[in-house]
C-alpha positions as CSV (number, residue, x, y, z in Angstrom):
1,M,-11.3,59.8,-12.2
2,P,-10.8,61.4,-15.7
3,L,-7.6,59.8,-16.7
4,I,-5.9,60.1,-20.1
5,R,-5.9,56.8,-22.1
6,R,-3.3,57.6,-24.8
7,E,-0.2,55.4,-24.7
8,T,2.4,57.5,-26.6
9,P,4.9,58.9,-24.1
10,N,4.2,62.4,-23.2
11,S,7.4,64.1,-24.4
12,T,5.9,67.4,-25.5
13,A,8.2,70.3,-26.0
14,K,6.2,72.4,-23.7
15,S,8.3,73.3,-20.7
16,V,7.2,73.8,-17.1
17,D,8.3,76.3,-14.5
18,R,9.5,73.8,-12.0
19,A,10.1,76.3,-9.2
20,A,6.7,77.9,-9.5
21,L,4.9,74.6,-9.7
22,A,6.8,73.2,-6.8
23,A,6.0,76.3,-4.7
24,A,2.3,76.2,-5.6
25,L,2.1,72.5,-4.8
26,T,3.8,73.1,-1.4
27,K,2.2,76.3,-0.2
28,G,-0.8,77.0,-2.4
29,T,-4.5,76.8,-1.7
30,D,-6.4,73.7,-2.7
31,D,-7.3,75.3,-6.0
32,E,-3.8,76.5,-6.6
33,R,-2.4,73.0,-5.8
34,W,-5.0,71.4,-8.1
35,A,-4.1,73.7,-11.0
36,A,-0.3,73.2,-10.5
37,A,-0.8,69.4,-10.4
38,R,-2.6,69.6,-13.7
39,S,0.0,71.8,-15.3
40,A,2.9,69.6,-14.1
41,G,1.5,66.7,-16.2
42,E,2.2,68.6,-19.4
43,S,5.8,67.6,-19.5
44,V,8.0,64.8,-18.1
45,E,9.9,67.5,-16.3
46,G,7.0,67.6,-13.9
47,L,7.4,64.0,-12.7
48,S,9.7,64.7,-9.7
49,I,7.4,67.6,-8.6
50,L,4.3,65.4,-8.8
51,K,6.0,62.5,-7.0
52,D,7.1,64.7,-4.1
53,A,3.6,66.4,-3.9
54,L,1.8,63.1,-3.8
55,S,3.8,61.9,-0.8
56,R,2.3,64.7,1.4
57,E,-0.9,65.8,-0.3
58,A,-4.1,65.4,1.9
59,S,-6.8,66.8,-0.4
60,P,-8.6,64.0,-2.4
61,R,-9.2,66.4,-5.2
62,V,-5.6,67.4,-5.5
63,R,-4.5,63.8,-5.2
64,E,-6.7,62.9,-8.1
65,A,-5.2,65.7,-10.2
66,I,-1.7,64.4,-9.3
67,F,-2.6,60.8,-10.3
68,T,-4.1,62.1,-13.6
69,S,-1.0,64.0,-14.4
70,L,1.3,61.1,-13.7
71,A,-0.9,59.0,-16.0
72,R,-0.6,61.7,-18.7
73,I,3.2,61.6,-18.4
74,R,2.9,57.8,-18.9
75,T,6.5,56.7,-18.6
76,P,7.9,53.7,-16.6
77,E,9.2,56.3,-14.1
78,S,5.8,57.8,-13.6
79,A,4.3,54.3,-13.3
80,Q,6.9,53.5,-10.6
81,A,6.0,56.7,-8.7
82,V,2.4,55.5,-8.6
83,L,3.0,51.8,-7.9
84,Q,4.1,52.3,-4.3
85,Y,0.6,53.4,-3.4
86,L,-1.0,50.1,-4.3
87,G,-0.1,48.9,-0.8
88,S,-1.3,52.0,1.0
89,D,-3.6,51.7,4.0
90,D,-5.6,54.6,2.5
91,A,-8.4,53.1,0.3
92,N,-8.6,56.3,-1.7
93,L,-4.9,56.3,-2.4
94,R,-5.1,52.6,-3.5
95,A,-8.0,53.3,-5.8
96,G,-6.3,56.4,-7.3
97,A,-3.1,54.5,-7.9
98,L,-5.0,51.6,-9.6
99,D,-6.9,53.9,-11.9
100,A,-3.7,55.8,-12.9
101,L,-1.9,52.5,-13.6
102,R,-4.8,51.2,-15.7
103,A,-4.6,54.4,-17.8
104,M,-0.9,53.7,-18.7
105,P,-0.6,50.0,-19.3
106,A,2.5,50.2,-21.5
107,A,4.3,52.2,-18.9
108,T,3.2,49.8,-16.1
109,A,4.1,46.6,-18.0
110,P,7.8,46.6,-17.2
111,H,7.0,46.6,-13.4
112,L,4.4,43.9,-13.4
113,P,6.7,40.8,-13.1
114,R,8.1,42.3,-9.9
115,V,4.7,43.5,-8.5
116,L,3.2,40.1,-9.0
117,K,5.8,38.8,-6.5
118,D,5.3,41.5,-4.0
119,G,5.3,40.4,-0.3
120,D,1.9,41.9,0.2
121,P,-0.9,39.6,-1.1
122,D,-3.2,42.6,-1.5
123,V,-0.7,44.2,-3.9
124,R,-0.4,40.9,-5.8
125,L,-4.2,40.8,-6.1
126,L,-4.3,44.3,-7.5
127,A,-1.4,43.5,-9.9
128,C,-3.6,40.7,-11.3
129,E,-6.3,43.3,-12.1
130,L,-3.6,45.4,-13.9
131,M,-2.9,42.4,-16.1
132,R,-6.3,42.9,-17.8
133,N,-4.8,45.6,-19.9
134,Q,-1.7,43.7,-21.0
135,A,-1.0,41.7,-24.1
136,P,-2.7,38.2,-23.9
137,E,0.6,36.3,-24.3
138,D,2.1,38.3,-21.3
139,V,-1.1,37.7,-19.3
140,S,-0.9,33.9,-19.9
141,R,2.8,33.7,-19.1
142,L,2.9,35.9,-16.0
143,L,-0.4,34.7,-14.4
144,G,0.4,31.1,-15.3
145,D,3.6,31.4,-13.4
146,L,1.8,33.0,-10.5
147,L,-0.7,30.2,-10.2
148,A,2.2,27.7,-9.8
149,T,3.5,29.3,-6.7
150,E,0.9,31.6,-5.1
151,S,0.1,30.9,-1.5
152,Q,-3.1,32.9,-1.2
153,A,-6.3,31.5,-2.6
154,N,-7.9,34.9,-3.2
155,V,-4.9,36.0,-5.3
156,C,-5.2,32.9,-7.3
157,A,-8.9,33.6,-7.8
158,A,-8.1,37.1,-9.1
159,A,-5.6,35.6,-11.6
160,V,-8.0,32.9,-12.7
161,E,-10.7,35.5,-13.4
162,V,-8.3,37.4,-15.7
163,L,-7.1,34.2,-17.4
164,A,-10.7,33.2,-18.1
165,E,-10.8,36.1,-20.6
166,V,-7.5,35.5,-22.5
167,G,-6.0,32.2,-21.3
168,R,-4.6,29.6,-23.6
169,P,-5.3,25.8,-23.5
170,E,-1.8,25.1,-22.3
171,L,-2.8,26.7,-19.0
172,L,-5.5,24.2,-18.2
173,P,-3.1,21.9,-16.2
174,R,-1.9,24.8,-14.1
175,L,-5.5,25.8,-13.4
176,A,-6.3,22.3,-12.3
177,A,-3.2,22.1,-10.1
178,C,-4.0,25.4,-8.5
179,A,-7.5,24.3,-7.6
180,A,-6.1,21.1,-6.2
181,R,-3.8,23.1,-3.8
182,F,-6.8,24.7,-2.2
183,P,-9.4,21.9,-1.9
184,D,-11.4,23.7,0.8
185,D,-12.0,26.9,-1.2
186,P,-15.3,26.5,-3.2
187,F,-15.0,29.9,-4.8
188,L,-11.6,29.2,-6.3
189,A,-12.8,25.8,-7.5
190,F,-15.8,27.5,-9.2
191,A,-13.6,30.1,-10.8
192,V,-11.2,27.5,-12.1
193,R,-14.2,25.5,-13.6
194,V,-15.5,28.6,-15.3
195,A,-12.1,29.6,-16.7
196,S,-11.4,26.1,-17.9
197,D,-14.7,25.9,-19.7
198,R,-14.2,29.3,-21.3
199,I,-10.7,28.5,-22.4
200,G,-11.7,25.2,-23.8
201,S,-14.7,26.7,-25.7
202,Q,-12.5,29.5,-27.1
203,A,-10.0,27.0,-28.3
204,S,-12.7,24.9,-30.0
205,N,-14.0,28.0,-31.7
206,R,-10.6,28.9,-33.0
207,D,-10.2,25.4,-34.4
């Protein structure tokens, strides 16, 4: 998915014809809906149009254009419009949402503490993946807190894999305690060993 990676909020002065775009996204052909979706991402004014269109769009190509435009708008509101699809039963919708959120990490960041506590473990697992693009201190704090309470071993493993890249030595006791809560999960035990070794090695290199 060709998403825009810039993080400065898209507050361009270019206006959009809301009525025309809404009509095209509702009644247009696939090509017309695709073009309208792309145009709606040129201004924050297009957010509500894109949000409504995404809720009913069936064409994968047009959905991709909508996700791309929401990522271009890159505000906390556009990230919120995308986040609800992390728990979709449609694998393509989940993948599109994940890619869009990865493309706007600053806009996604305010929502992550809540999403990491979502009632759906699959959503929490995907939230761990989204932490890869966040500031290391936030990754350590939020994923460290998750490890202390998470009830699903696969979610813990996802968090541990991210922490292996940026975790701090003070997280080592939480890693060990997490592994101890799931003594019958060999993959989690392996992931914790790898992460602990990497974190310890990185700390030694900094010293």
